[in-house]
C-alpha positions, 0 to 999 in steps of 0.5 A: 500500500505504501509502495503504491502510494509512493509511486503515485506521488512520484508520478504526480510530482513528475519525478522519474524513478530510477531503480534496479529494473525488477518486476518483483518486490516493493520496487516493482510495485512502485514502478507499476504505480508510476507507469499506471499514472503515466510517469517515467521509470528507468531501470538499470539491470545487470545482464545476468538478471535479464537472463533470469527473466526478472526484468520489468517489461514495461519500463520507459527506459532500460539500461543493461550493464555488466555488474552490480557495481556498475548498476549502482553507479549508474543509478546514483549518477541518474538520481537526485534523491534516494529512498529505501523501503523495507527490504533485504540485503540488496536494500542494505547494500545500496543504502550503505553504499549511497550513505558512504558516497554522501559521507565522502562528498561524492554526491549531495542528494537527500537519502531517506527511509520510509519507516513502514511499521517501524521496520527500520527502527533497529537500524536507526538505533544502530546508527545512533549507537555508532555515533555514541561509540565514536564510529560515526560522526554526528553530522554524518548521522544526519545524512539519513532522513526518516519518515513513516509516509512518502509525503512526509519524506518528500517534504523533508527532501524539499528542505534538505541541505547537504551536511558539510564537515570540512576536511579530515585531520588526525582521523577526524573532520573539522 
């Protein structure tokens, strides 16, 4: 339900979805909702997944690549914001990589979680624990925005200002 709502909202606001091109899971639902509402969807998929027939057939544009890394790189290059919904290892991989790229100033786009039913509560607590234990700077903790609704998260995105920490010095940024 939330995935469909997000898709409708993205289409209404004329945002193009850039995602992994799958026809299953929550991302497949979002793609279907956008397409049904006349929006645009770009999929980026490695050849080996095309061969397994998991590619969505009705996308506006599909880009095939050689590797998962190339897929993430192209998705990042084509994106102005990043949203994660509940998912598994693939979701965590993409989320952690894009957070790391933001921390390294490789992009300045907002990153958000739609925390459906508290799904990400423990992950959010873990990020706070990383700050508490000195493994994550408080400024970088602020790179991740969280809301329970698509509308709320997109509102946060409108007001997003990238966090800038300065330069690393003696293992810390100043």
